[in-house]
C-alpha positions in Angstrom: 0.0 0.0 0.0 2.9 2.3 0.8 4.4 1.6 -2.7 1.1 2.3 -4.5 0.4 5.4 -2.4 3.8 6.9 -3.3 2.8 6.7 -7.0 -0.8 7.6 -6.7 -0.6 10.7 -8.9 1.2 9.0 -11.8 -0.8 8.4 -14.9 -0.9 4.6 -14.5 -2.5 4.9 -11.0 -4.2 8.3 -11.0 -7.7 6.9 -11.7 -7.5 3.3 -10.5 -5.8 3.8 -7.1 -8.7 5.6 -5.5 -11.0 2.7 -6.4 -8.6 0.1 -4.8 -7.2 2.0 -1.9 -9.7 0.9 0.7 -10.3 -2.6 -0.6 -6.7 -3.9 -1.1 -7.3 -6.8 1.4 -10.0 -8.0 -1.0 -7.8 -7.8 -4.1 -5.6 -10.4 -5.7 -2.2 -9.7 -7.1 -1.2 -11.6 -10.2 2.5 -11.3 -11.3 3.7 -11.8 -14.9 7.0 -11.5 -16.7 6.7 -7.8 -17.4 4.1 -6.4 -15.0 1.7 -7.2 -12.2 -2.0 -6.6 -11.8 -4.0 -5.8 -8.7 -7.7 -6.4 -9.1 -10.7 -7.0 -6.9 -13.1 -9.8 -7.7 -15.8 -7.3 -8.6 -15.7 -3.5 -9.4 -16.5 -1.4 -6.3 -19.2 0.4 -8.3 -20.6 2.2 -5.2 -17.4 4.4 -5.2 -18.6 6.0 -8.5 -21.1 8.2 -6.6 -23.1 9.5 -9.6 -23.8 5.9 -10.6 -24.5 4.4 -7.2 -26.8 7.3 -6.2 -28.8 7.3 -9.4 -32.5 6.8 -8.7 -33.0 4.9 -11.9 -30.6 3.0 -14.1 -31.3 1.6 -17.6 -29.1 -1.2 -18.9 -29.3 -1.7 -22.7 -27.7 -4.4 -24.8 -28.4 -6.4 -27.9 -26.4 -9.5 -27.2 -26.6 -10.5 -23.5 -27.3 -14.2 -23.2 -26.1 -14.1 -19.6 -27.3 -11.2 -17.4 -25.0 -11.9 -14.5 -22.7 -9.0 -15.6 -25.5 -6.6 -14.3 -24.8 -7.9 -10.9 -21.1 -8.6 -10.9 -19.9 -5.5 -12.8 -22.6 -3.0 -12.1 -23.7 -4.0 -8.6 -27.3 -4.5 -9.4 -29.3 -6.2 -6.6 -30.4 -9.6 -8.0 -33.5 -9.5 -5.7 -34.7 -6.2 -7.2 -34.1 -6.8 -10.9 -37.4 -7.0 -12.7 -38.0 -8.9 -16.0 -36.1 -7.2 -18.9 -38.0 -5.5 -21.6 -37.5 -7.5 -24.8 -38.7 -7.1 -28.4 -41.6 -9.4 -29.4 -39.4 -10.7 -32.2 -35.8 -10.6 -33.2 -36.4 -9.0 -36.6 -35.0 -5.7 -35.5 -31.5 -7.0 -35.2 -30.8 -7.4 -38.9 -30.0 -10.2 -41.3 -27.0 -12.6 -40.7 -26.1 -15.7 -42.6 -24.0 -17.6 -39.9 -22.0 -20.5 -41.2 -19.5 -22.9 -39.6 -17.6 -24.4 -42.6 -15.8 -27.0 -40.4 -19.0 -28.2 -38.9 -20.5 -28.8 -42.3 -17.2 -30.5 -43.4 -14.5 -31.0 -40.8 -11.9 -31.6 -43.5 -12.2 -28.1 -44.9 -8.8 -26.5 -44.1 -7.9 -23.0 -43.0 -6.0 -22.6 -46.3 -9.3 -23.2 -48.2 -11.2 -20.7 -46.0 -8.5 -18.1 -46.5 -8.6 -18.5 -50.3 -12.4 -18.1 -50.3 -12.1 -14.9 -48.2 -9.4 -13.5 -50.5 -11.8 -13.9 -53.5 -14.7 -12.3 -51.5 -12.4 -9.4 -50.5 -11.9 -8.4 -54.1 -15.4 -6.8 -54.0 -16.5 -6.8 -50.4 -15.0 -5.6 -47.1 -14.0 -8.7 -45.2 -13.2 -8.4 -41.5 -11.5 -11.3 -39.6 -11.5 -11.0 -35.8 -8.7 -13.0 -34.3 -8.1 -13.6 -30.6 -4.5 -12.5 -30.3 -1.5 -10.9 -32.0 -0.1 -14.4 -32.3 -3.2 -15.6 -34.1 -3.0 -12.7 -36.5 0.2 -14.2 -37.9 -2.0 -16.9 -39.6 -3.5 -14.2 -41.7 -0.6 -11.8 -42.4 -0.1 -13.3 -45.9 -3.6 -12.3 -47.0 -4.4 -9.2 -44.9 -4.7 -5.7 -46.5 -4.6 -4.2 -43.0 -4.1 -5.6 -39.5 -5.6 -3.5 -36.7 -4.7 -3.5 -33.0 -4.3 -0.9 -30.3 -3.8 2.6 -31.7 -4.3 1.6 -35.3 -7.9 0.5 -34.8 -9.7 3.9 -35.0 -8.1 4.9 -38.3 -8.5 1.4 -39.8 -12.2 1.3 -38.9 -12.6 4.8 -40.6 -11.1 3.4 -43.8 -13.6 0.5 -43.8 -16.5 3.0 -43.4 -15.1 5.2 -46.2 -14.9 2.6 -48.9 -13.5 -0.7 -50.1 -10.3 -1.9 -48.3 -10.3 -5.7 -48.8 -9.4 -8.1 -46.0 -9.0 -6.5 -42.5 -7.7 -8.5 -39.5 -8.9 -7.1 -36.2 -7.0 -8.3 -33.1 -9.1 -9.2 -30.0 -11.8 -6.6 -30.5 -15.2 -8.3 -30.0 -17.1 -5.3 -28.8 -17.1 -1.5 -29.0 -16.7 -1.4 -32.8 -19.5 -0.7 -35.3 -19.1 -1.9 -38.9 -22.4 -1.0 -40.6 -23.4 -1.9 -44.1 -20.5 -1.9 -46.7 -18.0 -1.4 -43.9 -18.3 -5.1 -43.4 -20.2 -7.6 -45.5 -18.3 -10.7 -44.5 -17.3 -11.1 -40.8 -15.1 -14.0 -39.6 -14.6 -15.0 -36.0 -11.4 -17.1 -36.0 -11.0 -19.4 -33.0 -12.0 -18.9 -29.5 -11.6 -15.4 -27.9 -8.7 -15.2 -25.5 -8.5 -13.1 -22.4 -5.9 -10.4 -22.0 -5.7 -9.6 -18.3 -3.7 -11.8 -15.9 -6.7 -12.2 -13.6 -8.9 -13.4 -16.4 -6.1 -15.8 -17.5 -5.8 -17.3 -14.1 -9.6 -17.8 -13.9 -9.9 -19.3 -17.4 -7.0 -21.7 -16.6 -9.4 -23.2 -14.1 -12.8 -22.6 -15.8 -12.0 -23.2 -19.5 -13.8 -26.6 -19.6 -16.6 -25.7 -17.3 -20.0 -24.2 -17.9 -18.9 -20.9 -16.5 -15.9 -20.8 -18.8 -18.0 -21.7 -21.8 -20.5 -19.0 -20.9 -17.8 -16.4 -20.9 -16.5 -17.5 -24.3 -19.9 -17.7 -25.9 -20.7 -14.2 -24.6 -17.6 -12.8 -26.4 -18.4 -14.8 -29.6 -21.9 -13.4 -29.5 -20.6 -9.9 -29.1 -18.2 -10.4 -32.0 -20.8 -11.6 -34.3 -22.8 -8.4 -33.7 -20.1 -6.1 -35.2 -21.2 -6.5 -38.8 -24.9 -5.9 -38.5 -25.9 -2.6 -36.8 -29.6 -2.1 -37.8 -32.6 -4.0 -39.1 -31.9 -3.1 -42.7 -28.3 -4.3 -42.5 -27.0 -7.7 -43.7 -23.8 -9.6 -43.3 -22.3 -13.1 -43.7 -20.7 -14.4 -40.5 -18.2 -17.3 -40.7 -17.1 -19.1 -37.5 -13.7 -20.7 -38.3 -11.2 -22.8 -36.4 -11.6 -26.2 -34.8 -11.7 -25.0 -31.2 -14.4 -22.4 -31.9 -16.4 -24.8 -34.0 -16.4 -27.5 -31.4 -17.5 -25.2 -28.6 -20.3 -23.5 -30.6 -21.7 -26.8 -32.0 -21.8 -28.5 -28.6 -25.3 -28.6 -27.1 -24.1 -26.6 -24.1 -22.5 -23.9 -26.3 -25.6 -23.6 -28.5 -27.9 -23.1 -25.5 -25.8 -20.1 -24.4 -26.4 -18.2 -27.7 -29.3 -15.8 -28.1 -32.5 -17.2 -29.7 -31.9 -15.0 -32.8 -28.4 -16.3 -33.3 -29.5 -19.9 -32.7 -32.3 -19.5 -35.4 -29.9 -17.9 -37.9 -27.3 -20.5 -37.3 -29.8 -23.3 -37.8 -31.3 -21.8 -41.0 -27.8 -21.3 -42.6 -26.9 -24.8 -41.7 -30.0 -26.3 -43.3 -29.5 -24.3 -46.5 -25.8 -25.3 -46.7 -26.6 -29.0 -46.2 -28.9 -29.0 -49.2 -26.0 -28.4 -51.6 -24.4 -31.4 -53.3 -21.1 -32.2 -51.5 -20.4 -29.7 -48.8 -17.0 -28.4 -50.0 -15.6 -24.9 -50.0 -17.1 -24.1 -53.5 -20.5 -25.2 -52.3 -20.2 -22.9 -49.2 -19.1 -20.0 -51.5 -22.3 -20.5 -53.5 -24.4 -20.3 -50.3 -22.6 -17.1 -49.2 -23.3 -15.4 -52.5 -27.1 -16.0 -51.9 -26.8 -13.5 -49.1 -24.3 -11.1 -50.7 -26.1 -11.0 -54.1 -29.5 -10.6 -52.3 -31.2 -13.7 -53.5 -34.9 -13.0 -52.9 -35.6 -16.5 -51.6 -32.8 -16.1 -49.0 -33.9 -12.6 -47.9 -37.5 -13.8 -47.5 -36.7 -16.9 -45.4 -34.1 -15.0 -43.4 -36.7 -12.4 -42.3 -39.3 -15.0 -41.6 -36.8 -16.9 -39.4 -36.1 -13.8 -37.3 -39.7 -13.0 -37.0 -40.3 -16.4 -35.4 -37.3 -16.2 -33.1 -38.7 -15.3 -29.7 -36.4 -13.4 -27.3 -35.9 -15.0 -23.9 -38.0 -13.6 -21.1 -36.7 -13.2 -17.6 -33.1 -12.8 -16.5 -30.4 -15.4 -16.9 -28.2 -15.2 -13.8 -25.2 -17.4 -13.1 -25.5 -18.4 -9.5 -21.7 -18.8 -9.0 -21.0 -15.3 -10.3 -23.8 -13.8 -8.2 -22.5 -15.5 -5.1 -19.0 -14.0 -5.7 -20.5 -10.5 -5.9 -22.6 -10.9 -2.8 -19.7 -12.3 -0.9 -17.5 -9.4 -2.0 -20.0 -6.8 -0.9 -20.5 -8.7 2.4 -16.8 -8.8 3.1 -16.4 -5.1 2.4 -18.7 -4.5 5.4 -16.3 -6.5 7.5 -18.4 -9.7 7.8 -15.9 -12.2 6.5 -17.8 -15.1 8.2 -21.0 -14.4 6.3 -19.1 -13.9 3.1 -17.3 -17.2 3.5 -20.7 -18.9 4.2 -22.1 -17.5 0.9 -19.1 -18.9 -1.1 -19.2 -22.3 0.7 -22.9 -22.7 -0.2 -22.2 -21.8 -3.8 -19.3 -24.2 -4.0 -21.4 -27.1 -2.5 -24.0 -26.4 -5.2 -21.6 -26.3 -8.1 -22.4 -28.9 -10.8 -18.8 -29.6 -12.1 -15.4 -29.9 -10.4 -13.8 -27.0 -12.2 -16.4 -24.5 -11.1 -16.4 -26.0 -7.6 -12.6 -25.7 -7.4 -12.8 -22.0 -8.6 -15.4 -21.2 -5.9 -13.4 -23.0 -3.3 -10.3 -20.9 -4.1 -12.4 -17.8 -3.6 -13.6 -19.3 -0.3 -10.0 -20.0 0.8 -9.1 -16.3 0.1 -12.1 -15.2 2.3 -11.2 -17.7 5.0 -7.7 -16.4 5.1 -9.0 -13.3 6.9 -10.5 -15.6 9.6 -8.2 -18.6 9.9 -5.2 -19.1 7.6 -4.9 -22.8 8.5 -8.5 -23.5 7.4 -7.9 -21.5 4.3 -4.9 -23.7 3.3 -7.0 -26.9 3.8 -9.7 -25.5 1.6 -7.2 -24.6 -1.0 -5.7 -28.1 -0.9 -9.1 -29.6 -1.5 -9.7 -27.2 -4.4 -6.3 -28.1 -5.9 -7.2 -31.8 -5.8 -10.2 -31.0 -7.9 -8.3 -28.8 -10.4 -4.5 -28.4 -10.3 -4.8 -25.0 -12.0 -6.0 -23.1 -8.9 -3.6 -21.3 -6.7 -1.4 -23.9 -5.0 -1.5 -24.3 -1.2 1.7 -23.6 0.7 2.3 -27.2 1.4 0.6 -30.6 1.3 0.6 -31.5 -2.4 2.1 -34.9 -2.5 3.1 -36.3 -5.9 0.8 -39.1 -7.1 2.5 -41.6 -9.2 1.2 -42.2 -12.7 -0.3 -45.7 -12.8 1.4 -48.0 -15.2 -0.8 -48.9 -18.2 -3.0 -51.9 -17.2 -5.2 -53.7 -19.6 -5.4 -53.4 -23.4 -4.6 -50.1 -25.0 -7.4 -50.7 -27.4 -9.9 -50.9 -24.5 -8.7 -47.5 -23.3 -9.1 -46.1 -26.8 -12.6 -47.5 -27.1 -13.7 -46.2 -23.7 -12.2 -42.8 -24.2 -13.7 -42.2 -27.6 -17.2 -43.7 -27.0 -17.6 -41.5 -23.9 -16.2 -38.3 -25.4 -17.3 -38.1 -29.0 -20.9 -38.3 -30.0 -20.2 -37.9 -33.7 -17.3 -38.8 -36.0 -17.0 -35.1 -37.0 -16.3 -34.2 -33.3 -13.4 -36.5 -33.3 -11.9 -34.9 -36.4 -12.4 -31.5 -35.0 -10.6 -32.6 -31.8 -7.6 -33.8 -33.9 -7.6 -30.5 -35.8 -7.5 -28.6 -32.5 -4.6 -30.8 -31.3 -2.8 -30.2 -34.6 -3.2 -26.4 -34.2 -1.5 -26.6 -30.8 1.2 -29.1 -31.8 3.3 -26.4 -33.5 6.7 -25.0 -33.0 6.9 -21.2 -32.2 3.2 -20.4 -32.8 1.7 -21.5 -29.5 2.5 -21.0 -25.9 4.4 -23.8 -24.1 1.4 -24.4 -21.8 -0.9 -25.1 -24.8 1.7 -27.3 -26.4 2.2 -29.4 -23.3 -1.6 -29.7 -22.8 -1.8 -31.0 -26.4 0.9 -33.6 -25.8 -1.1 -34.7 -22.7 -4.3 -34.9 -24.8 -2.6 -36.9 -27.5 -1.7 -39.7 -25.0 -5.3 -40.1 -23.9 -6.5 -39.9 -27.6 -4.4 -43.0 -28.4 -5.3 -44.8 -25.2 -2.3 -44.1 -22.9 -2.2 -42.8 -19.3 -0.4 -39.4 -19.0 0.5 -36.7 -16.5 1.9 -33.2 -16.4 4.0 -33.4 -13.1 5.5 -29.9 -13.3 2.1 -28.3 -13.9 -0.1 -30.5 -11.7 2.2 -30.9 -8.6 4.6 -28.0 -8.8 7.2 -30.7 -8.9 10.7 -30.7 -10.5 9.4 -33.4 -12.8 9.1 -33.3 -16.6 6.6 -31.3 -18.6 4.8 -34.6 -19.6 4.9 -38.2 -18.5 3.4 -41.1 -20.5 2.9 -44.6 -19.4 3.3 -47.2 -22.2 1.5 -50.6 -22.5 4.8 -52.5 -21.7 5.1 -50.9 -18.3 7.8 -48.4 -19.4 7.5 -44.6 -19.4 8.3 -41.6 -21.6 9.8 -38.6 -19.7 9.1 -35.7 -22.0 10.5 -32.1 -22.0 8.7 -29.7 -24.5 10.8 -27.0 -26.1 8.5 -25.9 -28.9 9.5 -22.2 -28.5 13.2 -22.9 -28.5 14.9 -20.2 -30.7 18.5 -21.4 -30.7 20.0 -22.0 -34.2 23.1 -23.7 -32.8 21.6 -26.9 -31.6 19.8 -28.0 -28.4 21.1 -25.9 -25.6 23.0 -27.0 -22.5 20.2 -25.6 -20.4 17.4 -27.6 -22.2 19.3 -30.9 -22.0 20.1 -30.1 -18.3 16.3 -29.9 -17.7 15.8 -33.3 -19.4 18.6 -34.8 -17.3 17.0 -33.4 -14.1 13.7 -34.8 -15.2 15.2 -38.2 -15.5 16.8 -37.9 -12.0 13.3 -37.0 -10.7 11.8 -40.0 -12.4 14.2 -42.5 -10.9 13.7 -40.8 -7.5 9.9 -41.1 -7.6 9.6 -44.5 -9.3 11.3 -47.9 -8.4 14.8 -48.6 -9.7 13.3 -51.3 -11.9 11.1 -48.7 -13.7 12.1 -48.2 -17.3 12.0 -44.6 -18.7 13.1 -43.1 -22.0 14.0 -39.4 -22.0 12.4 -37.5 -24.9 12.9 -33.8 -25.9 10.6 -32.1 -28.3 12.8 -29.5 -30.1 13.1 -28.0 -33.5 16.7 -29.2 -33.8 18.4 -32.6 -33.4 22.0 -31.4 -33.0 23.7 -30.6 -29.7 24.6 -27.0 -28.9 27.8 -25.7 -27.4 28.7 -27.4 -24.2 25.6 -29.6 -24.3 25.9 -33.3 -23.3 23.6 -36.0 -24.6 21.3 -37.5 -22.0 21.7 -41.3 -22.0 19.1 -43.0 -24.2 17.5 -39.8 -25.2 15.2 -39.4 -28.2 14.2 -36.2 -30.1 10.9 -35.2 -31.7 11.7 -32.6 -34.4 9.4 -30.8 -36.8 9.6 -33.9 -39.2 8.4 -36.3 -36.5 5.8 -33.8 -35.2 4.4 -33.4 -38.7 4.2 -37.2 -39.1 2.4 -37.4 -35.7 -0.2 -34.8 -36.7 -1.0 -36.7 -40.0 -1.1 -40.1 -38.2 -3.6 -38.7 -35.6 -5.8 -37.3 -38.4 -5.8 -40.7 -40.2 -6.5 -42.5 -36.9 -9.4 -40.2 -36.1 -11.0 -40.8 -39.5 -10.7 -44.6 -39.2 -12.3 -44.5 -35.8 -15.3 -42.8 -37.4 -16.3 -46.2 -38.7 -18.6 -47.7 -36.0 -17.5 -51.2 -36.9 -13.9 -50.4 -36.1 -14.7 -48.5 -32.9 -16.8 -51.4 -31.6 -14.0 -53.9 -32.2 -10.9 -54.0 -29.9 -9.2 -56.3 -32.4 -9.6 -53.7 -35.2 -8.5 -50.9 -32.9 -5.4 -52.9 -32.0 -4.6 -53.3 -35.7 -5.1 -49.6 -36.2 -2.8 -48.7 -33.3 -0.1 -51.0 -34.8 -0.6 -49.5 -38.3 0.1 -46.0 -37.0 2.8 -47.0 -34.6 0.9 -45.8 -31.5 1.8 -48.7 -29.2 4.9 -48.7 -27.0 8.3 -48.9 -28.6 6.9 -48.4 -32.0 5.9 -44.9 -31.0 9.5 -44.1 -30.3 10.7 -45.6 -33.6 8.2 -43.7 -35.7 7.8 -40.4 -34.0 11.3 -39.7 -32.5 14.8 -39.8 -33.7 18.4 -39.8 -32.2 20.9 -37.0 -31.8 22.6 -36.2 -35.1 
C-alpha cells in the first residue's frame, strides 16, 4: 500500500488507485514477466457516486445471453431486478447468414477458407476478428490491414469510407461498429482469448466448465454483432477454427447463444446442407445467396427472425452472483457471512472446475478468519483442479499408474464417452494439430496438447510440473509394456546452434526426478521435443534420449488425423481387435511410437 500510495498521482494509477485504496485486502495480485495486476473480484461500483446514487438505471444491450454482468460488474441487486424489456421478435437485429464451414465438413482447411475470403475481399470488405497478436500471424499473408491498439480507429474509418479488402482485427469483440458496406463478411477465428492476468488465471481453471463456456460464448456473440448494426443491414458471418467450431456446435454452447443467433445458425446450416457435396465451393455458393441478395434467401431469413422469440426473464449465473454478494458482504467486514455464501455456492456447483474455482475464492475469504483453514480449503480445491492457486504445502506427488489392460480398450472407452459424432473426433484432432506447432503456440498449450494426444491413443499421462509444482518433466506417459516416456517440451526454443545445455540439463534433471519417484526397476526413456536434433555448445547428450523434431511432429499430426478418420467407422470403434490393428498400423503402441515419431541425436 505504501508503494502504491507513493505513486498515486502518476498516470498509471491516477484513476485506478482511489478505487482500490480501501479494498486492497479483498484484491488479488497476479504477477507476470513484465508487469503485475492488482484487481478485486468485482468492481466497487458504489465508489462512483453519480452511478451508485442514481435513482434509476437503464441497462441496454443487444447480445446479452447471460445477465450476471449486471450484478457482478454494475452492482445491481439480483433480488430487485425486474424482468427485462425485450422485443416481441428478433427481426429488428438485422440479417445474418451464420456458417461454420468446419462443422459442415471437418476436412475443410484454414487454407481453403482463407482462399475463399481473398476472393470475396476483391469486391467486399471482409473483417476477420482473431483472438491475439499471435493468431494474426496466420492471416498476415492475406491481410490488407491488421488493426490493433492505436491503429484500430483509423483502420475502422477506412472501412467505413470505402473498399479496403481483407482486414484483420486483433481481439476486438465489442465497442466497434461496422455497418453496411464497412463489413459484408465477418469472420470469427478461433475462441476469444482473455488479456488480463486475472482473467487468464480464472480461465485456466474454468476453461472446460459451464462458467468458462458462458464467458467464451458471450464474447463470440458480441463479436458476431459487429457487422450488423440495424434491421436493414446484412452480413455473412463465418465461424472458423476447430476450437471455436467444437465449442459452438456443442449442445451446451448452442444453449448459451441468443434465440436469434440460434435461429440464424440453424437456418444457414439447413441451406448449406442442401448443396451437393459440402465443400468450399458449395459454401461459397451459399454465401453469394446473401451477398447478391437472392430474394428467396432474404425472404426466409426475415421469416426466421420473425419467429425467433427473445428470452423472457433474467439469466443469472449463481456462482457469479455468489462471488458478488460475498465481495459486498466482506467489504462491510463480515468475512464469516461472506465465506458462508461462497461455501454454499461451492457445494451447489455442478462440475469440479467451477467447484474448485469457488473453493479458491472461499479460501481467500477464510484467510481473513483462519489461515490454516484457508490452506485446507485450497488443498481440496487443488485436488479437484490443479490450475487453482497452489496451497503452501501438502501437495504430494501421485504416481502415474502403469498402463494396465489393453490399450485398445482404453481407446474404445475414451472415444465412446467423449465423441458423439465422427465429426467431433476430427475437430478434436484439428484442434490438437493447431496446438502441436513450434513457435506459434505457448508452451502451456503445447504441453496440454501432448497430454491430450496420449489419452487420444489410449495411454495414461500426466503433467507433473504443472499438476504438482514438482521438479518433474513437462509430460509423463505410461506405455503398455510398463515403461514410461519422460518428455520435455521446447516448442518455443529459438537457438539455431543446436539443443542448448540448459534444455538438456532440464531433461537430465527430469530423469533424476523420475528415478527418485519410481522404483529402480522402472524403465523410462527421455524425450525432448525440439526444432533441432544437433547438440549446442557445451551440451551433453542424456543417456538413451530421443528427439521429436518438426519432421516427426508433422508425421504425428498426420497419423492422428488418419487414426481419427478410421475410428469414425462404428465397426472399427466397436472392435478392440480392429482398434489394435489400427494402433499398430500407426505405430501408436509402445516402442513403435519411439521408432516412428522420435529420432536420435545427429
